[in-house]
C-alpha positions as CSV (number, residue, x, y, z in Angstrom):
1,S,180.1,38.0,31.5
2,D,178.2,35.4,33.5
3,G,180.8,33.1,35.1
4,W,178.3,30.5,36.1
5,Q,176.9,30.2,32.6
6,D,180.4,29.9,31.2
7,I,181.4,27.1,33.7
8,S,178.0,25.3,33.2
9,A,178.4,25.2,29.5
10,H,182.2,24.6,29.1
11,K,183.2,23.1,32.5
12,K,185.9,25.7,32.7
13,M,186.4,29.5,32.4
14,T,186.7,30.4,28.7
15,W,185.1,33.9,28.4
16,R,187.2,37.0,28.8
17,Y,185.9,40.6,29.1
18,S,187.5,43.9,29.7
19,S,184.5,45.4,31.4
20,A,181.2,44.3,33.1
21,P,178.7,47.1,32.8
22,N,174.9,47.1,33.5
23,G,174.2,44.4,36.0
24,N,175.3,42.6,39.2
25,I,178.9,41.7,39.7
26,A,179.5,38.1,40.7
27,L,183.0,36.9,41.5
28,T,184.0,33.7,39.6
29,G,187.4,32.3,40.4
30,E,189.6,29.5,39.0
31,I,191.9,27.5,41.3
32,D,194.9,25.5,40.2
33,L,194.5,22.3,42.1
34,V,197.7,20.9,40.6
35,E,199.7,23.5,42.5
36,G,198.2,22.4,45.8
37,D,198.4,18.6,45.1
38,G,194.7,18.4,44.5
39,E,193.7,20.2,47.7
40,C,192.9,23.8,48.6
41,V,191.4,25.7,51.6
42,T,189.0,28.5,50.8
43,A,188.2,31.2,53.4
44,L,185.0,33.1,53.0
45,A,184.6,36.0,55.4
46,F,182.3,39.0,55.8
47,G,182.8,42.4,57.3
48,R,181.3,45.9,57.3
49,T,184.2,47.0,55.2
50,P,186.4,45.3,52.6
51,E,189.3,45.6,55.0
52,E,187.4,44.0,57.9
53,A,186.3,41.1,55.7
54,G,189.9,40.6,54.4
55,Q,191.3,40.6,58.0
56,Q,188.7,38.0,59.0
57,A,189.6,35.8,56.1
58,R,193.4,36.0,56.7
59,N,192.8,35.4,60.4
60,A,190.8,32.2,59.6
61,L,193.5,30.9,57.3
62,F,196.0,30.9,60.2
63,K,193.8,28.7,62.3
64,D,193.7,24.9,62.2
65,F,191.0,23.8,59.7
66,D,190.1,20.6,61.6
67,S,189.4,22.4,64.8
68,I,187.3,25.0,63.1
69,Q,185.3,22.4,61.3
70,Q,184.8,20.4,64.6
71,S,183.6,23.6,66.4
72,F,181.2,24.3,63.6
73,V,179.7,20.8,63.6
74,E,179.4,20.7,67.4
75,G,177.5,24.0,67.3
76,W,174.8,22.4,65.1
77,L,174.8,19.1,67.0
78,E,174.2,21.0,70.2
79,S,170.9,22.4,68.8
80,R,169.5,19.0,67.8
81,P,168.6,17.7,71.2
82,Q,166.4,20.8,71.6
83,N,164.2,19.6,68.7
84,E,161.7,16.7,69.0
85,N,162.4,14.0,66.5
86,L,159.4,13.9,64.2
87,G,161.0,13.5,60.8
88,N,161.3,10.8,58.2
89,I,163.9,10.4,55.4
90,H,162.3,11.6,52.1
91,E,163.1,9.9,48.8
92,S,165.5,12.8,48.1
93,G,167.7,11.5,50.9
94,F,166.8,14.4,53.2
95,D,164.9,14.5,56.5
96,L,162.9,17.6,55.6
97,Y,161.9,18.1,59.2
98,K,165.5,18.4,60.3
99,V,166.3,20.5,57.3
100,S,163.4,22.8,58.2
101,N,164.6,23.2,61.8
102,T,168.1,24.0,60.5
103,V,166.6,26.6,58.0
104,L,164.9,28.4,60.9
105,R,168.1,28.5,63.0
106,T,170.2,29.5,60.0
107,H,168.0,32.5,59.3
108,E,168.4,33.8,62.9
109,E,170.9,36.7,63.1
110,K,173.3,35.7,65.8
111,S,174.0,39.2,67.1
112,Y,170.2,39.8,67.5
113,P,168.8,36.7,69.3
114,G,165.4,35.8,68.1
115,A,165.6,37.8,64.9
116,V,164.7,35.4,62.1
117,I,164.5,37.0,58.7
118,A,162.0,35.9,56.0
119,S,164.6,34.4,53.7
120,L,168.3,34.7,52.8
121,S,167.2,35.0,49.2
122,I,165.9,37.7,47.0
123,P,163.0,36.7,44.8
124,W,164.1,36.6,41.1
125,G,167.4,38.0,42.4
126,F,169.2,37.2,39.2
127,S,167.1,40.0,37.6
128,R,167.5,42.5,40.4
129,G,170.0,45.4,40.6
130,D,172.4,46.0,43.3
131,D,170.2,48.8,44.7
132,D,167.6,46.2,45.8
133,L,168.8,46.2,49.3
134,G,165.9,44.5,51.1
135,G,164.7,41.5,49.2
136,Y,163.5,39.1,51.9
137,H,166.6,39.9,54.1
138,L,164.2,41.6,56.6
139,I,162.1,40.9,59.6
140,W,158.4,40.5,59.0
141,P,156.6,40.1,62.3
142,R,154.1,37.7,60.8
143,D,156.9,35.5,59.3
144,L,158.7,35.7,62.6
145,A,155.6,34.5,64.5
146,Q,155.3,31.6,62.1
147,A,159.0,30.7,62.8
148,A,158.2,30.9,66.5
149,G,155.3,28.5,65.9
150,G,157.7,26.1,64.1
151,L,160.2,26.3,67.0
152,I,157.4,25.6,69.5
153,A,156.2,22.7,67.4
154,S,159.7,21.1,67.5
155,R,159.9,21.8,71.2
156,D,162.7,24.3,70.8
157,T,161.0,26.7,73.3
158,I,164.3,28.4,74.2
159,H,164.6,29.9,70.8
160,A,160.9,30.4,70.5
161,K,161.1,32.6,73.6
162,E,163.9,34.5,72.1
163,T,161.7,35.4,69.1
164,L,159.1,36.7,71.6
165,L,161.7,38.8,73.4
166,Y,162.8,40.2,70.0
167,L,159.2,41.1,69.1
168,M,158.7,42.7,72.5
169,S,161.8,44.8,71.9
170,T,160.7,46.0,68.5
171,Q,157.1,46.9,69.3
172,E,156.2,50.5,68.4
173,E,155.1,52.8,71.2
174,D,151.4,52.8,70.1
175,G,151.4,49.0,70.2
176,H,151.7,47.8,66.6
177,W,154.6,46.4,64.7
178,L,156.1,47.7,61.5
179,Q,155.2,46.0,58.2
180,N,158.8,44.9,58.0
181,M,162.1,46.1,59.4
182,W,165.8,45.8,59.6
183,L,167.3,43.8,62.4
184,D,167.7,46.9,64.7
185,G,163.9,47.6,64.3
186,S,164.2,50.5,61.9
187,P,161.5,50.5,59.2
188,Y,161.7,49.4,55.6
189,W,158.2,49.5,54.2
190,G,155.5,51.6,55.9
191,G,152.3,49.6,55.7
192,V,150.2,48.4,58.6
193,Q,148.9,44.9,58.7
194,M,146.7,44.1,61.7
195,D,147.6,40.4,61.8
196,E,151.2,41.4,62.5
197,T,150.0,43.1,65.6
198,A,147.9,40.1,66.6
199,F,150.4,37.3,66.0
200,P,152.8,38.3,68.8
201,I,150.0,37.9,71.3
202,L,149.3,34.4,70.0
203,V,153.0,33.5,70.3
204,A,153.0,34.7,73.9
205,D,149.8,32.8,74.7
206,H,151.1,29.5,73.2
207,L,154.2,29.8,75.3
208,R,152.1,30.5,78.3
209,R,150.0,27.4,77.7
210,I,153.0,25.2,77.7
211,N,154.6,26.9,80.7
212,A,157.5,28.3,78.7
213,L,157.3,31.9,79.8
214,T,159.6,31.6,82.8
215,G,161.4,34.9,83.5
216,V,159.4,36.8,80.9
217,D,156.4,39.1,81.5
218,P,154.7,39.8,78.1
219,W,151.6,41.5,79.6
220,P,152.8,45.1,78.9
221,M,153.5,44.2,75.3
222,I,150.2,42.3,75.0
223,Q,148.2,45.2,76.5
224,R,149.7,47.7,74.1
225,A,149.1,45.4,71.1
226,A,145.5,44.6,72.2
227,G,144.9,48.3,72.6
228,Y,146.1,49.0,69.1
229,L,143.8,46.2,67.8
230,V,140.7,47.5,69.4
231,R,141.4,51.1,68.5
232,N,142.2,50.5,64.9
233,G,140.6,47.1,64.0
234,P,139.0,45.1,62.7
235,V,139.7,46.7,59.3
236,T,143.3,46.3,58.2
237,Q,145.3,48.7,56.0
238,Q,146.9,45.7,54.2
239,D,146.0,42.0,54.2
240,R,148.6,39.3,54.8
241,W,149.6,39.5,51.2
242,E,150.5,43.1,51.8
243,E,148.3,44.4,49.0
244,D,144.7,45.4,49.9
245,G,142.9,46.9,52.8
246,G,139.5,46.1,54.3
247,Y,137.9,43.2,56.0
248,S,140.0,40.1,55.5
249,P,138.9,36.7,56.8
250,F,142.5,35.8,57.6
251,T,143.2,39.0,59.5
252,L,139.8,38.9,61.3
253,A,140.5,35.3,62.5
254,V,143.9,36.2,63.9
255,E,142.7,39.5,65.5
256,I,139.7,37.8,67.2
257,A,141.9,34.9,68.5
258,A,144.4,37.4,69.8
259,L,141.8,39.5,71.6
260,L,140.6,36.3,73.5
261,A,144.2,35.4,74.3
262,A,144.8,38.9,75.5
263,A,141.7,38.7,77.7
264,D,143.2,35.7,79.5
265,F,146.4,37.7,80.2
266,A,144.3,40.6,81.5
267,E,142.4,38.3,83.8
268,Q,145.6,36.7,84.9
269,N,146.9,40.2,85.8
270,G,143.7,41.1,87.8
271,D,142.1,43.4,85.2
272,F,138.7,41.7,84.9
273,G,137.0,44.8,83.4
274,Q,139.6,44.9,80.6
275,A,139.3,41.1,80.0
276,S,135.5,41.5,79.7
277,Y,135.8,44.3,77.2
278,L,138.3,42.4,75.0
279,R,136.0,39.3,74.9
280,E,133.0,41.4,74.1
281,T,134.9,43.1,71.3
282,A,136.0,39.7,70.0
283,D,132.4,38.5,70.1
284,A,131.1,41.5,68.2
285,W,133.7,41.1,65.5
286,N,133.2,37.3,65.3
287,E,129.5,37.7,64.8
288,N,130.0,40.1,61.9
289,I,132.5,38.1,59.9
290,E,129.8,36.8,57.5
291,R,128.2,40.2,57.1
292,W,131.5,41.6,56.2
293,T,133.1,38.9,54.1
294,Y,130.5,36.3,52.9
295,V,128.5,36.6,49.7
296,A,125.7,34.5,48.3
297,G,123.8,34.0,45.1
298,T,126.7,35.4,42.9
299,E,127.5,34.2,39.4
300,L,130.5,32.4,40.7
301,A,128.4,30.6,43.4
302,R,126.0,29.4,40.7
303,K,128.8,28.3,38.5
304,V,130.4,26.1,41.2
305,G,127.0,25.0,42.5
306,V,127.1,26.5,46.1
307,K,125.0,29.0,48.0
308,G,127.9,31.3,48.7
309,Y,131.5,31.7,49.9
310,Y,133.9,34.0,51.8
311,V,135.6,36.6,49.6
312,R,139.3,37.4,49.7
313,I,138.7,40.9,51.0
314,S,135.9,43.3,51.4
315,P,136.7,47.1,51.3
316,A,135.4,49.1,54.3
317,N,133.6,52.4,54.2
318,S,133.3,54.1,57.6
319,D,129.9,55.6,56.7
320,T,128.0,52.6,55.1
321,E,127.4,48.9,55.5
322,T,130.0,46.8,53.7
323,S,129.1,45.5,50.3
324,S,131.3,42.8,48.8
325,S,130.3,44.0,45.3
326,T,132.4,47.0,45.9
327,L,135.4,47.2,43.5
328,V,138.7,45.8,44.7
329,A,142.1,46.8,43.2
330,I,144.3,43.8,42.5
331,K,148.0,44.6,42.8
332,N,150.7,43.3,40.5
333,R,148.4,43.4,37.4
334,P,148.5,45.7,34.4
335,L,146.3,48.8,34.4
336,G,142.9,48.1,33.0
337,Q,143.0,44.5,34.4
338,N,143.3,45.4,38.1
339,I,139.9,46.5,39.2
340,L,137.1,43.9,39.8
341,P,134.1,43.5,42.1
342,G,135.1,42.0,45.4
343,E,132.6,39.2,45.1
344,Q,134.6,37.8,42.2
345,I,137.9,37.4,44.1
346,V,138.3,34.4,46.4
347,S,141.3,33.3,48.5
348,V,142.6,30.4,50.6
349,D,142.5,32.9,53.5
350,A,139.0,31.8,54.5
351,L,140.6,28.5,55.9
352,A,142.0,30.7,58.7
353,L,138.5,30.8,60.2
354,V,139.0,27.0,60.9
355,R,142.7,27.1,61.6
356,F,142.2,29.7,64.4
357,G,139.2,27.9,65.8
358,L,136.4,30.4,64.9
359,R,134.4,28.0,62.6
360,S,134.0,24.3,62.4
361,P,135.6,22.6,59.4
362,E,132.1,21.2,58.7
363,D,130.4,24.6,58.7
364,P,128.3,24.7,55.5
365,K,129.7,28.1,54.6
366,I,133.2,26.8,55.0
367,L,132.5,23.6,53.0
368,D,131.0,25.7,50.1
369,T,134.0,28.1,50.2
370,V,136.4,25.1,50.0
371,K,134.5,24.0,46.8
372,V,135.0,27.5,45.3
373,I,138.7,27.5,46.4
374,D,139.3,24.2,44.7
375,S,137.4,25.3,41.6
376,V,139.2,28.5,41.2
377,L,142.6,28.3,42.9
378,R,143.7,24.7,42.9
379,K,146.0,23.4,40.1
380,E,147.6,20.0,39.6
381,T,151.3,19.6,39.0
382,K,153.7,16.7,38.5
383,T,154.5,16.9,42.2
384,G,151.0,17.2,43.5
385,P,148.3,19.9,43.9
386,V,149.1,23.6,44.5
387,W,146.9,26.5,45.5
388,H,147.2,30.1,44.4
389,R,146.9,32.9,46.9
390,Y,143.8,34.3,45.2
391,N,142.5,34.3,41.6
392,L,144.1,36.8,39.1
393,D,147.1,37.1,41.4
394,G,149.9,38.8,39.5
395,Y,152.9,38.0,41.8
396,G,154.9,35.4,39.8
397,E,156.7,34.8,36.5
398,H,155.1,35.9,33.3
399,E,153.5,33.3,31.0
400,D,156.7,33.1,29.0
401,G,158.7,32.4,32.2
402,S,160.3,35.8,32.4
403,P,160.9,37.1,35.9
404,Y,158.2,39.0,37.8
405,D,158.8,42.7,37.2
406,G,155.9,44.3,39.0
407,T,153.3,42.3,37.1
408,G,153.1,38.6,36.2
409,V,151.1,35.5,36.9
410,G,150.8,34.2,40.5
411,R,151.9,30.6,41.0
412,G,151.2,27.9,43.5
413,W,152.6,28.2,47.0
414,P,153.8,25.0,48.8
415,L,153.0,26.5,52.2
416,L,149.3,26.7,51.1
417,A,149.4,22.9,50.8
418,G,150.5,22.9,54.4
419,E,147.6,25.2,55.4
420,R,145.2,22.9,53.5
421,G,146.7,19.9,55.2
422,H,145.8,21.5,58.5
423,Y,142.3,22.1,57.4
424,E,142.0,18.4,56.3
425,L,143.4,17.4,59.7
426,A,140.8,19.5,61.4
427,R,138.1,17.6,59.5
428,G,139.6,14.3,60.7
429,N,141.1,13.5,57.3
430,L,144.5,12.3,58.5
431,D,145.5,10.5,55.3
432,E,144.9,13.6,53.1
433,A,146.9,15.8,55.6
434,D,149.8,13.3,55.4
435,R,149.6,13.3,51.6
436,L,149.8,17.0,51.5
437,L,152.9,16.9,53.8
438,H,154.5,14.7,51.2
439,V,153.5,17.1,48.4
440,M,155.5,19.8,50.3
441,E,158.4,17.5,50.4
442,A,158.2,16.7,46.7
443,Q,158.1,20.4,45.8
444,A,161.3,21.2,47.8
445,S,164.6,21.6,46.0
446,P,167.1,18.7,45.7
447,G,168.8,20.2,48.8
448,G,165.6,20.2,50.8
449,L,164.7,23.9,50.6
450,I,161.0,24.8,50.3
451,P,160.4,27.6,47.8
452,E,157.9,30.4,48.0
453,Q,156.3,29.3,44.7
454,V,156.5,26.4,42.3
455,W,156.1,26.6,38.5
456,D,152.7,25.2,37.6
457,A,152.7,25.6,33.8
458,E,154.4,23.7,31.0
459,D,158.1,23.2,31.4
460,I,160.4,25.9,30.0
461,P,163.9,24.3,30.3
462,S,165.7,27.3,28.9
463,R,164.6,29.3,31.9
464,G,165.1,26.4,34.4
465,L,161.3,26.2,35.0
466,H,159.8,22.7,35.4
467,N,156.3,21.8,36.4
468,G,155.9,21.2,40.1
469,R,159.4,22.4,40.9
470,P,160.7,25.6,42.4
471,S,160.2,28.8,40.4
472,G,162.5,31.9,40.6
473,S,160.8,33.2,43.7
474,A,162.3,33.2,47.2
475,M,163.9,29.9,48.3
476,P,164.1,28.9,51.1
477,L,161.0,30.6,52.6
478,V,161.2,30.4,56.4
479,W,157.4,30.6,56.6
480,A,157.0,27.5,54.4
481,H,159.5,25.5,56.5
482,A,157.7,26.6,59.7
483,E,154.4,25.4,58.2
484,Y,156.0,22.1,57.3
485,I,157.3,21.6,60.9
486,K,153.9,22.5,62.3
487,L,152.0,20.1,59.9
488,T,154.5,17.3,60.9
489,R,153.7,18.0,64.5
490,S,150.0,18.2,63.9
491,I,149.9,14.9,62.1
492,R,151.8,13.3,64.9
493,D,149.4,14.7,67.5
494,G,146.3,14.0,65.4
495,K,145.0,17.5,65.8
496,V,145.9,21.1,64.6
497,F,148.9,21.9,66.7
498,D,148.5,25.7,66.9
499,M,144.7,26.1,67.0
500,P,143.9,28.5,69.9
501,P,141.7,26.8,72.5
502,Q,139.9,30.0,73.4
503,T,138.1,30.4,70.1
504,V,137.1,26.8,70.0
505,A,135.6,26.9,73.5
506,R,133.8,30.2,73.0
507,Y,132.4,29.9,69.5
508,Q,132.2,26.2,68.6
509,K,131.4,24.7,72.0
510,S,129.6,27.4,73.9
511,K,128.2,29.2,70.8
512,T,128.8,32.6,72.5
513,C,126.9,35.4,70.8
514,S,127.5,39.1,70.9
515,K,125.3,41.2,73.1
516,I,126.3,44.5,71.5
517,G,126.4,46.4,68.2
518,S,129.5,48.6,68.0
519,W,129.5,52.1,66.6
520,R,132.7,54.1,66.2
521,F,133.9,56.9,64.0
522,N,135.8,54.5,61.7
523,Q,132.9,52.1,61.6
524,K,129.5,53.9,61.7
525,I,126.9,51.2,61.8
526,R,123.4,52.2,60.6
527,T,121.5,49.5,62.5
528,V,121.7,47.5,65.7
529,P,119.8,44.2,65.9
530,E,116.9,44.0,68.3
531,G,118.0,42.7,71.7
532,K,121.5,44.1,71.5
533,S,122.9,47.1,73.3
534,L,124.3,49.9,71.1
535,R,128.0,50.3,72.2
536,I,129.4,53.7,71.2
537,E,133.2,53.8,71.3
538,T,135.5,56.8,71.1
539,L,139.2,57.6,71.3
540,A,138.8,60.2,74.0
541,P,136.5,60.7,77.0
542,A,133.1,61.9,76.0
543,V,129.5,62.5,77.1
544,V,127.0,60.9,74.7
545,H,123.9,63.1,74.4
546,W,121.1,60.9,73.0
547,S,117.4,60.7,72.3
548,L,114.8,58.1,71.3
549,N,112.2,60.5,70.1
550,D,114.0,63.0,67.9
551,W,115.3,65.2,70.7
552,K,111.9,65.7,72.4
553,T,113.5,64.1,75.5
554,T,117.2,63.5,76.0
555,A,119.7,61.7,78.2
556,D,123.4,62.0,78.8
557,S,125.8,59.1,79.3
558,K,129.5,59.3,80.2
559,T,131.9,57.0,78.6
560,I,134.0,54.4,80.5
561,D,137.8,54.3,80.1
562,T,138.9,50.8,79.1
563,G,142.6,51.4,79.8
564,L,143.3,50.5,76.2
565,G,143.1,54.0,74.7
566,L,139.4,53.5,74.0
567,H,136.3,54.8,75.8
568,Y,132.7,53.4,75.5
569,V,129.2,53.6,76.7
570,D,126.3,51.2,76.2
571,L,122.9,52.7,75.2
572,P,119.9,50.5,76.1
573,S,118.8,49.7,72.6
574,N,118.4,46.0,73.8
575,K,115.1,47.1,75.3
576,L,113.8,48.9,72.2
577,S,111.5,47.6,69.4
578,P,112.5,47.5,65.7
579,R,112.4,50.7,63.7
580,T,113.2,52.8,66.8
581,N,115.8,55.4,66.0
582,I,118.5,56.4,68.4
583,V,119.9,59.9,67.7
584,F,123.1,61.0,69.4
585,T,125.9,63.4,69.4
586,F,129.0,64.1,71.6
587,Y,130.3,66.5,74.1
588,W,134.1,66.4,74.5
589,P,134.9,67.5,78.1
590,E,138.7,67.7,77.6
591,A,138.3,70.1,74.7
592,D,135.1,71.7,76.1
593,K,133.2,71.5,72.9
594,W,130.4,69.7,71.1
595,E,130.7,67.5,68.1
596,G,128.2,69.6,66.2
597,V,126.9,66.7,64.2
598,D,124.1,64.3,64.9
599,F,124.3,60.6,64.3
600,Q,121.5,58.0,64.0
601,V,121.2,54.2,64.4
602,A,118.0,52.3,63.9
603,V,117.0,49.1,65.8
604,S,116.5,46.3,63.2
605,K,115.0,42.9,63.3
606,P,117.7,40.2,63.9
């Protein structure tokens, strides 16, 4: 009953069926061109009801076709002057830069300015039922922020500002954004991804730095988002691949960059205490990235010939120090094959530490991690190299080419070639960045659409799968087109276009170190390095009752309100010698009660 298959095989409609059960219904029609002297006009209309769609179609047929066509074309031509001309004609005949800008604009819902959905497609949609309502027809705040970055890169700041306004209007009361949502802001999935709360801050900061925030005050939004980050971070419930929780190098990089950007806004709005607190929190998180996510001396490190590498994600335990040998659950894999030690799982996500300015591209730990990434995740195809999200990824077609059905084999993502191109550019390797830009072009469809994934195994013509060409995943992927635009702009500029300057100045140039060790109920550190103050952070006002000699003598310290929903006090552990124990508990004045539990942190050698 598949009309497309019938026409493809026979060049006309030959199959007849009395019913079409079990599956999606697709309308296939046959037009008698002889009756219309070789011409016909087709009206395609949409509506909330069949009657509304029918009325719209009939109305359109009564209008002059030439004037409608001219109006349509003029609408697109008007948008072109807003984009900087950076493109080149690819061998396919398309200027992928212009196509990519068009893709971004096409995915914006016209009745919700700034609302750019992730894709008009549904991954492996031909195998999905009619009850799969979402697909990628939703707003992901992360993808929307990427689209905003693409618009900024092409100098379409008007529409980039619209995306910021849309984000401002859909922020939750507590400061975070939904994992994904319908256009009106109602939720679809219920996960929390901390990078999706950090990215809107970076969008606002980028627009601020190019003087494109006229008429918009994003500070209230930024303050709420920063408050959510400091109250709930740095651990994320889900990483950017929407699967695992813990310490993610990618999420950490975005969070820290966002806190520094938020500090600039706080300072600009006269709140210097809040600005100082945000920077101190960013410094503390930045200094612990390696402790949380870097491993050394593992079997994989020895196999590749490096000292160590950043892992994909490290699970967090609120009562203990983090260990990357802790087991990690890998989604999209069969039971029995989905639990592995975290030190065995690597990801391209570590490159975000360079992309967002926290680490130099020549940092030895980064260079070693890149070697591991290429050893484990890189694969050559007929159109160029691809990188997988992480090893043992199960989000993709099965080995026989059958569609992803909850399990499968992860394939190469063209947008990751763009991210690698930005890393190479950060290293000063302009030629390699340019080569990877062309790889993205080669992996696009004949019509210039960049897919989510490309098939990286042997050809399976019967399933339409060819090495280095689009797989059955989402196409186009707005995120991928935005990454292509940004890489085009970065190559033109000779530097990474969207690298935040705050992180580079603070951590690469000034080498700023943290002066604190942070203890909180969701992150109970056991030690604080010698020379650092012990910062105790709570979600409510408290009096910290503490002792340095097992309660023989005591002191009381009141917490300070940050204005971000967090309270803190610094205990003078920076003046203590190693092996000194700080014992403390809490009195909660608002509830008029004691915590009833003692906690302990020891001063350790750096």
